[in-house]
C-alpha positions in Angstrom: -48.7 -41.2 -157.5 -47.0 -44.6 -156.9 -43.5 -43.1 -157.1 -44.1 -40.1 -154.9 -41.5 -41.3 -152.4 -38.8 -41.2 -155.1 -39.1 -37.5 -156.0 -39.1 -34.2 -154.2 -41.5 -32.4 -156.4 -42.6 -32.0 -160.1 -42.7 -29.4 -162.8 -45.4 -29.5 -165.5 -43.4 -28.5 -168.6 -46.0 -26.5 -170.4 -45.8 -22.7 -170.4 -49.4 -22.0 -169.6 -51.8 -22.1 -166.7 -52.1 -25.8 -167.3 -54.9 -27.8 -165.5 -52.4 -30.6 -165.0 -50.7 -28.5 -162.3 -53.8 -28.3 -160.1 -54.7 -32.0 -160.9 -51.3 -33.1 -159.8 -51.5 -31.0 -156.6 -54.7 -32.8 -155.7 -53.1 -36.2 -155.7 -49.6 -35.3 -154.3 -48.4 -33.8 -151.1 -45.2 -32.8 -152.9 -44.6 -29.4 -154.5 -46.0 -29.2 -158.1 -45.3 -26.1 -160.3 -45.9 -25.2 -163.9 -43.5 -23.2 -166.1 -45.8 -20.1 -166.1 -46.0 -19.8 -162.3 -42.3 -20.6 -161.7 -41.2 -18.2 -164.5 -43.3 -15.4 -163.2 -42.2 -16.0 -159.6 -38.5 -16.0 -160.6 -38.9 -12.9 -162.8 -40.5 -11.1 -159.9 -37.4 -11.7 -157.8 -35.1 -10.5 -160.6 -36.9 -7.3 -161.6 -39.9 -5.0 -161.1 -41.7 -5.8 -164.4 -41.4 -8.7 -166.9 -42.6 -9.3 -170.4 -43.4 -12.5 -172.1 -42.6 -13.3 -175.8 -44.2 -16.4 -177.2 -44.6 -18.2 -180.5 -48.3 -17.8 -181.3 -51.0 -15.1 -180.8 -53.4 -17.8 -179.7 -51.4 -18.1 -176.4 -51.8 -14.4 -175.5 -55.3 -14.6 -173.9 -54.5 -17.9 -172.1 -51.3 -16.4 -170.7 -53.1 -13.2 -169.6 -55.7 -15.2 -167.8 -53.1 -17.4 -166.1 -51.0 -14.4 -165.0 -54.1 -12.7 -163.5 -55.1 -15.9 -161.7 -51.6 -16.3 -160.3 -51.5 -12.7 -159.1 -48.8 -11.3 -161.4 -50.9 -9.0 -163.6 -49.4 -5.9 -162.1 -45.9 -7.2 -162.7 -46.4 -8.2 -166.4 -45.6 -5.3 -168.7 -46.7 -7.0 -171.9 -47.2 -10.3 -173.7 -46.2 -10.2 -177.4 -46.1 -13.0 -179.9 -45.0 -14.1 -183.3 -47.5 -15.3 -185.8 -46.2 -18.8 -185.9 -46.1 -22.3 -184.4 -44.0 -23.7 -181.6 -42.2 -26.2 -183.9 -40.9 -23.2 -186.0 -39.6 -21.3 -183.0 -35.9 -21.5 -184.0 -36.8 -19.8 -187.3 -38.5 -17.0 -185.4 -35.4 -16.0 -183.5 -35.0 -12.6 -185.0 -38.7 -11.8 -184.5 -38.6 -12.9 -180.9 -35.6 -10.7 -180.3 -37.4 -7.7 -181.8 -40.5 -8.3 -179.7 -38.3 -8.6 -176.6 -36.7 -5.2 -177.4 -40.1 -3.7 -177.9 -41.3 -4.9 -174.5 -38.3 -3.5 -172.8 -38.2 -0.2 -174.6 -41.9 0.6 -175.0 -43.6 -1.3 -172.3 -41.1 -0.9 -169.5 -40.1 -4.5 -168.8 -36.9 -5.2 -166.9 -36.6 -8.7 -168.2 -38.1 -11.1 -170.7 -39.6 -14.6 -170.3 -39.5 -16.8 -173.3 -43.0 -18.3 -173.1 -42.7 -21.6 -174.7 -41.2 -24.9 -173.6 -41.3 -26.2 -177.2 
């Protein structure tokens, strides 16, 4: 808050509907965005439907809730996840690629968002 005059805005670097985004908006007059809302907004400009692949099944309901709250439910073709942890994301590369292909081929997504800032 003390440094607000030194920045144009802020990004909360967590791919979720993070409460820090709303909390920061309450104390700042600058634009504050999270990775979920900025990714979904960008994806909506680039294609009709997007899919999200992420590292853990525990994120799926949280992401669905966030996507609905942000108004992107009709643009999200699917959310798919590996059965792992974020710190092992690099070891999940092949599985993430397969999940992405599935979302494109079976769920009708135009593009994929990698849903983890790790």
